[in-house]
C-alpha positions as CSV (number, residue, x, y, z in Angstrom):
1,M,9.5,32.3,10.9
2,M,6.4,31.5,13.0
3,D,7.0,31.9,16.7
4,D,5.4,29.7,19.4
5,L,5.3,32.5,21.9
6,G,1.9,32.0,23.5
7,L,1.4,35.7,24.3
8,N,-1.6,37.6,25.6
9,Y,-1.1,40.8,23.7
10,D,-3.3,42.8,25.9
11,N,-1.6,41.9,29.2
12,Y,1.9,40.7,28.4
13,S,4.9,42.1,26.6
14,F,7.6,40.1,24.8
15,D,10.1,41.1,27.5
16,E,7.8,40.1,30.3
17,Y,7.0,36.7,28.8
18,Y,10.6,35.8,28.1
19,G,12.0,37.1,31.4
20,Y,14.2,39.8,29.8
21,E,15.5,42.4,32.2
22,E,17.5,45.5,31.7
23,G,20.5,44.0,33.4
24,D,20.7,40.8,31.3
25,I,24.1,40.1,29.8
26,C,22.6,38.7,26.6
27,D,21.0,40.9,24.1
28,P,17.5,39.7,23.3
29,E,17.8,41.5,19.9
30,E,20.4,39.0,18.7
31,G,17.8,36.5,17.6
32,V,15.8,39.2,15.8
33,K,18.9,40.5,14.0
34,L,19.9,37.0,13.0
35,G,16.5,36.4,11.5
36,E,16.6,39.7,9.6
37,V,19.9,38.8,7.9
38,F,20.0,35.0,7.8
39,I,16.4,34.1,6.9
40,P,16.0,36.3,3.7
41,I,19.2,35.0,2.2
42,L,18.6,31.3,2.9
43,Y,14.9,31.3,2.0
44,S,15.7,33.1,-1.3
45,V,18.3,30.5,-2.2
46,T,15.9,27.7,-1.1
47,F,13.1,29.2,-3.2
48,I,15.1,29.5,-6.4
49,V,16.8,26.1,-6.2
50,G,13.7,24.3,-4.9
51,I,11.3,25.6,-7.6
52,L,13.8,24.7,-10.4
53,G,14.7,21.4,-8.9
54,N,11.3,20.2,-8.0
55,G,9.9,21.5,-11.3
56,L,12.6,19.4,-13.1
57,L,11.7,16.4,-10.9
58,L,8.0,16.7,-11.8
59,G,8.9,17.0,-15.5
60,V,10.9,13.8,-15.4
61,L,8.2,11.9,-13.5
62,I,5.5,13.1,-15.9
63,K,7.5,12.1,-18.9
64,R,7.9,8.6,-17.7
65,R,4.3,8.3,-16.2
66,K,3.5,5.2,-18.3
67,I,6.1,3.2,-16.4
68,W,5.6,4.7,-12.9
69,S,6.5,2.5,-10.0
70,V,4.8,2.8,-6.5
71,T,7.8,4.8,-5.3
72,D,7.5,7.2,-8.2
73,T,3.9,8.0,-7.2
74,F,5.0,8.8,-3.7
75,I,7.9,10.9,-4.9
76,L,5.5,12.8,-7.1
77,H,3.4,13.8,-4.1
78,L,6.5,14.7,-2.1
79,A,7.5,17.1,-4.9
80,V,4.1,18.7,-5.0
81,A,4.1,19.1,-1.2
82,D,7.6,20.7,-1.4
83,I,6.5,23.1,-4.1
84,L,3.5,24.2,-2.0
85,L,5.8,25.1,0.8
86,L,8.3,26.8,-1.5
87,V,5.7,29.2,-2.8
88,T,5.1,30.5,0.8
89,L,8.8,31.4,1.3
90,P,8.5,34.9,-0.2
91,F,6.0,35.8,2.5
92,W,8.5,34.7,5.2
93,V,11.3,36.6,3.5
94,A,9.1,39.8,3.5
95,E,8.2,39.2,7.2
96,S,11.9,38.9,8.2
97,A,12.6,42.2,6.4
98,S,9.6,44.3,7.1
99,G,7.3,42.4,9.4
100,W,4.1,40.5,8.5
101,L,2.1,42.7,6.1
102,F,-0.4,40.2,4.8
103,G,-3.1,39.9,7.5
104,T,-4.3,37.0,9.7
105,L,-5.8,34.9,6.8
106,L,-2.6,34.6,4.9
107,C,-0.8,34.0,8.2
108,K,-3.0,31.0,8.8
109,I,-2.7,29.7,5.2
110,T,1.1,29.9,5.0
111,G,1.6,28.4,8.4
112,S,-0.8,25.6,7.7
113,V,0.9,24.9,4.4
114,F,4.2,24.4,6.3
115,T,2.5,21.9,8.7
116,I,0.8,20.0,5.9
117,N,4.1,19.8,4.0
118,F,5.9,18.4,7.0
119,Y,3.3,15.8,7.8
120,C,3.0,14.8,4.1
121,G,6.7,14.4,3.9
122,I,7.1,12.1,6.9
123,F,3.9,10.1,6.2
124,L,4.9,9.5,2.5
125,L,8.4,8.4,3.5
126,A,6.8,6.0,6.1
127,F,4.7,4.5,3.3
128,I,7.7,4.1,1.0
129,C,9.6,2.3,3.7
130,M,6.7,0.1,4.6
131,N,6.3,-0.8,0.9
132,W,10.0,-1.7,0.6
133,Y,9.9,-3.6,3.9
134,L,7.1,-5.9,2.7
135,F,8.7,-6.3,-0.7
136,I,12.2,-7.2,0.5
137,V,11.6,-8.8,3.9
138,H,8.3,-10.6,3.3
139,L,8.5,-10.9,-0.5
140,T,5.0,-9.4,-0.9
141,K,3.7,-6.1,-2.3
142,M,1.8,-3.4,-0.4
143,F,0.3,-2.1,-3.7
144,M,-0.6,-4.1,-6.8
145,P,0.9,-2.7,-10.1
146,K,-2.4,-3.4,-11.9
147,K,-4.2,-1.0,-9.6
148,P,-2.3,2.3,-9.5
149,W,-5.3,4.2,-8.3
150,V,-4.9,2.5,-4.9
151,V,-1.5,4.2,-4.5
152,H,-3.0,7.6,-5.4
153,A,-5.9,7.0,-3.0
154,C,-3.4,6.3,-0.2
155,C,-1.7,9.6,-1.0
156,V,-5.0,11.4,-0.9
157,V,-5.6,9.9,2.6
158,V,-2.1,11.2,3.6
159,W,-3.1,14.7,2.4
160,I,-6.4,14.6,4.3
161,F,-4.7,13.6,7.6
162,S,-2.0,16.2,7.1
163,L,-4.8,18.8,6.6
164,L,-6.5,17.6,9.8
165,F,-3.2,17.9,11.7
166,S,-2.9,21.5,10.6
167,I,-6.1,22.5,12.4
168,P,-4.2,24.0,15.4
169,D,-2.5,26.4,12.9
170,W,-5.9,27.5,11.6
171,I,-7.0,28.1,15.3
172,F,-4.0,29.8,16.8
173,L,-2.0,31.6,14.1
174,E,-2.6,35.3,13.8
175,D,-0.7,38.5,13.0
176,A,0.2,40.5,16.1
177,R,2.5,43.4,17.1
178,N,6.1,42.5,18.1
179,E,7.4,45.0,20.6
180,R,10.9,43.7,20.1
181,R,10.8,44.8,16.4
182,E,9.5,48.4,16.7
183,N,5.9,47.1,16.9
184,K,6.0,45.5,13.5
185,F,3.5,42.7,12.9
186,K,4.6,39.1,13.1
187,C,2.8,35.9,12.2
188,I,2.7,33.8,15.5
189,R,0.7,31.3,17.4
190,N,-1.4,33.0,20.0
191,F,-2.1,30.3,22.6
192,Y,-4.1,32.9,24.8
193,I,-6.8,33.2,22.1
194,F,-9.5,31.6,24.3
195,D,-8.4,33.1,27.6
196,L,-7.6,29.7,28.9
197,D,-4.3,28.1,30.0
198,A,-1.8,29.0,27.3
199,K,0.7,26.4,28.5
200,T,-1.9,23.6,28.1
201,H,-2.8,24.8,24.6
202,K,0.9,25.0,23.6
203,M,1.6,21.5,25.1
204,V,-1.3,19.9,23.2
205,A,-0.6,21.6,19.9
206,Q,3.2,21.0,19.9
207,G,2.8,17.6,21.6
208,L,0.6,16.6,18.6
209,F,3.3,17.7,16.2
210,H,6.0,15.8,18.1
211,T,4.0,12.6,18.5
212,F,2.4,12.2,15.1
213,G,4.8,14.3,13.0
214,F,8.1,12.8,14.2
215,V,8.2,10.2,17.0
216,L,5.7,7.6,15.7
217,P,6.8,7.8,12.0
218,S,10.4,7.6,13.1
219,V,9.7,4.4,14.9
220,V,8.1,3.0,11.7
221,L,11.1,4.1,9.6
222,I,13.7,2.8,12.0
223,F,11.9,-0.6,12.3
224,C,11.5,-1.0,8.5
225,Y,15.0,0.1,7.7
226,S,16.7,-2.1,10.3
227,S,14.7,-5.1,9.0
228,I,15.5,-4.3,5.4
229,L,19.2,-3.8,6.1
230,C,19.3,-7.1,8.0
231,K,17.6,-8.9,5.1
232,L,19.9,-7.4,2.5
233,W,23.0,-8.2,4.6
234,C,22.0,-11.9,5.0
235,F,20.4,-12.4,1.5
236,P,21.7,-9.8,-1.0
237,K,19.1,-8.9,-3.7
238,G,19.7,-7.8,-7.3
239,L,21.8,-4.8,-8.1
240,Q,18.8,-2.8,-9.4
241,K,16.8,-3.3,-6.2
242,Q,19.8,-2.2,-4.1
243,R,20.3,0.9,-6.2
244,A,16.6,1.9,-5.8
245,F,16.9,1.2,-2.1
246,K,20.0,3.4,-1.9
247,T,18.1,6.3,-3.4
248,I,15.2,6.1,-0.9
249,T,17.8,5.7,1.9
250,A,19.4,8.9,0.9
251,V,16.1,10.7,0.8
252,V,15.1,9.5,4.3
253,A,18.5,10.2,5.7
254,V,18.5,13.8,4.5
255,F,15.0,14.3,5.8
256,F,16.1,13.2,9.3
257,L,19.3,15.3,9.1
258,C,17.2,18.4,8.2
259,W,14.2,18.0,10.5
260,T,15.6,16.3,13.6
261,P,17.4,19.4,15.0
262,F,14.2,21.5,14.8
263,N,12.1,18.8,16.5
264,I,14.6,18.5,19.3
265,T,14.8,22.3,19.7
266,L,11.0,22.5,19.6
267,M,10.7,19.8,22.3
268,V,12.9,22.0,24.5
269,D,10.7,24.9,23.8
270,T,7.6,22.8,24.5
271,F,8.6,21.4,27.9
272,K,11.0,24.0,29.3
273,P,8.2,26.4,30.4
274,I,6.8,23.7,32.7
275,T,9.8,24.0,35.1
276,S,11.0,27.6,34.4
277,A,10.4,30.6,32.3
278,G,14.1,30.8,31.9
279,P,16.5,33.7,32.0
280,G,16.9,36.1,29.2
281,C,20.1,34.5,27.9
282,A,18.5,31.0,27.8
283,R,15.5,32.4,25.9
284,T,17.7,34.3,23.4
285,A,19.7,31.1,22.7
286,L,16.5,29.1,22.3
287,D,15.1,31.7,19.8
288,I,18.3,31.6,17.8
289,A,18.3,27.8,17.8
290,L,14.6,27.7,16.6
291,T,15.4,30.1,13.8
292,V,18.4,28.2,12.6
293,T,16.9,24.7,12.9
294,F,13.6,25.7,11.3
295,A,15.5,27.3,8.4
296,L,17.5,24.0,8.0
297,G,14.2,22.1,7.9
298,V,12.8,24.4,5.2
299,F,16.0,24.1,3.2
300,H,15.1,20.4,2.9
301,C,12.5,21.3,0.2
302,C,15.1,21.9,-2.4
303,L,17.3,18.8,-1.6
304,N,15.3,15.9,-3.0
305,P,15.9,16.7,-6.7
306,I,19.6,17.1,-6.0
307,L,19.7,13.7,-4.3
308,F,18.0,12.1,-7.2
309,I,20.6,13.6,-9.6
310,L,23.5,12.5,-7.5
311,V,22.3,9.0,-6.4
312,D,19.7,7.8,-9.0
313,V,21.5,6.9,-12.3
314,K,18.3,6.5,-14.2
315,F,17.0,9.9,-13.1
316,R,20.3,11.6,-13.9
317,R,20.3,10.0,-17.4
318,Q,16.7,11.3,-18.0
319,V,17.7,14.8,-16.9
320,L,20.6,14.8,-19.3
321,N,18.4,13.6,-22.1
322,M,15.9,16.4,-21.4
323,W,18.7,18.9,-21.3
324,K,20.1,17.8,-24.6
325,K,16.6,17.9,-26.3
326,T,16.0,21.4,-24.9
327,S,19.4,22.6,-26.1
328,E,18.9,21.1,-29.6
329,S,15.4,22.7,-29.8
330,A,16.9,26.1,-28.8
331,V,19.6,25.8,-31.5
332,F,17.2,25.1,-34.3
């Protein structure tokens, strides 16, 4: 996992930065040991389930491309973003086991892919909710069915903005020696890269992530969903619309369940150094929390296809039909 350590590798050691001392009760190696065991297992499972599930989701969407809805188009781009992140997981598994062996360029690429995926996910969900909000609350449509290219253009804009928000990763990510792991290399954000105030760099980079990657989209999602739920409660719509809305509700709910813990933990990591560097025990606990919550967020990449199978009756039926046809072809 990428660490937001902000180290000057010429003048600081990991122990000096984190305030570890020989007499500390807590073992700073606990977070490292947890990552070496926990990350490879979880990421390997996520990779296998995610590639199979999102591949199946793309197969179903492509098969019914002639009758795509606006939501289907957004889901397509969500699946592509998830697959892009999934293909980087083997690199993080290797890092957890043996250190980062792939150089600074791949460190920047894989880290940026994570950031792009996260922004794409939250922005696309915000557009889905806004589309449903206009359709249900105001009885209008954000996108016209006769102009599907407008939806794809909107998704392209989302990708472009997500790429722009990944610029801090291209600037700060690099491979560097980790003294706590026998001088093995690790892919981290070096906020001392320009010999300026590292805390300011860290605050700006992570503050950008918090503001545009979580807080503002969350406000949009909460407003849209509260308005939609109020409208449906007072004026129930057709069964088909309610089923479709339930599917998107499940997708959004799982996204928040997976990514909210990491955002909260990262906020603590962002603002805590302002008041105190923190004792060794506090730093160790924060390292472990970042490792676990980040892994939970990454695990989200394999959950959307499972949600569609469980919640969306039409999608489940199409998956079963594809399975039957594949089985019949294999027999003959």
